C-alpha positions as CSV (number, residue, x, y, z in Angstrom):
1,M,-186.2,69.9,44.4
2,I,-184.0,72.3,45.7
3,A,-181.9,72.4,42.2
4,D,-177.9,74.0,42.3
5,A,-175.9,75.2,45.2
6,G,-177.3,79.3,46.1
7,T,-181.2,77.9,46.4
8,L,-179.6,74.9,48.6
9,S,-177.8,77.2,50.9
10,L,-180.2,80.5,50.9
11,A,-183.3,77.3,51.5
12,R,-181.2,76.2,54.7
13,R,-180.6,79.7,55.6
14,R,-184.4,79.6,56.5
15,L,-184.7,76.9,57.4
16,R,-182.1,77.7,60.7
17,W,-184.8,81.1,61.1
18,R,-188.2,78.5,60.8
19,A,-186.0,75.9,63.6
20,R,-185.9,78.3,65.7
21,R,-188.2,77.0,69.1
22,G,-190.3,78.5,72.1
23,L,-189.0,76.0,74.0
24,L,-186.0,76.2,75.6
25,E,-185.0,72.7,75.5
26,N,-185.8,72.4,71.0
27,D,-183.9,75.1,70.2
28,V,-181.2,73.6,72.1
29,L,-181.4,70.6,70.7
30,I,-182.1,71.2,67.3
31,T,-179.1,74.3,67.2
32,R,-176.4,71.6,67.6
33,F,-177.9,69.3,64.9
34,L,-177.9,72.1,62.6
35,D,-174.4,72.9,63.7
36,R,-172.7,69.9,63.5
37,H,-174.4,69.2,59.8
38,G,-177.1,71.5,58.7
39,D,-174.5,73.3,56.1
40,R,-174.9,68.9,54.6
41,M,-178.3,68.6,54.8
42,T,-179.4,67.4,51.3
43,S,-182.6,68.5,50.0
44,D,-184.9,65.9,50.7
45,E,-182.8,65.9,54.4
46,M,-184.5,69.6,55.0
47,V,-188.3,67.5,53.6
48,S,-187.7,66.0,56.1
49,F,-187.2,68.7,59.3
50,E,-189.5,70.9,58.2
51,A,-192.1,68.7,58.7
52,L,-190.7,67.5,61.9
53,L,-190.7,71.5,62.1
54,D,-194.2,71.8,62.3
55,F,-195.5,68.9,65.6
56,P,-196.6,72.1,68.0
57,E,-193.4,72.2,70.8
58,N,-194.2,69.1,73.1
59,E,-195.5,66.9,70.8
60,L,-191.7,68.5,68.6
61,L,-189.6,67.6,72.7
62,D,-191.0,64.0,73.0
63,L,-190.3,62.9,69.0
64,L,-186.4,64.2,69.5
65,L,-186.4,62.4,73.8
66,A,-187.6,59.1,72.2
67,R,-190.8,59.6,74.3
68,R,-193.2,59.2,71.4
69,Q,-193.1,57.5,68.1
70,L,-193.7,59.4,64.7
71,P,-197.1,59.5,63.6
72,A,-198.0,56.9,61.2
73,A,-198.4,59.6,58.1
74,L,-194.6,60.6,58.7
75,D,-192.9,57.8,59.9
76,I,-190.7,57.5,56.3
77,P,-187.5,55.5,56.4
78,D,-186.5,59.5,55.1
79,V,-188.0,61.4,58.4
80,R,-187.2,58.2,60.8
81,E,-183.7,58.5,59.7
82,L,-183.2,62.5,60.5
83,L,-185.5,62.2,63.2
84,D,-183.0,59.1,64.4
85,R,-180.4,61.9,63.6
86,L,-181.2,63.9,65.5
87,R,-181.7,62.5,68.7
88,T,-178.0,61.1,68.5
89,S,-176.3,64.1,68.1
């Protein structure tokens, strides 16, 4: 768990760096979301975001465009809510 504001700020910067994608469409969608919401993401939201970033490029794009659903192992409220926010950003 991320404890203090300084650590949370560093974690957000690292998440933004990790969020850079090879597929332009993913990069645009994710960067737009982070520009709007990144500074207010909680540690739980960042954990959910990290889980989504583990997907290969094309699978992530399919998730972001709602062409596929989350796999059962990740279909939990926190990840689902973050994915919904990403889709509407």
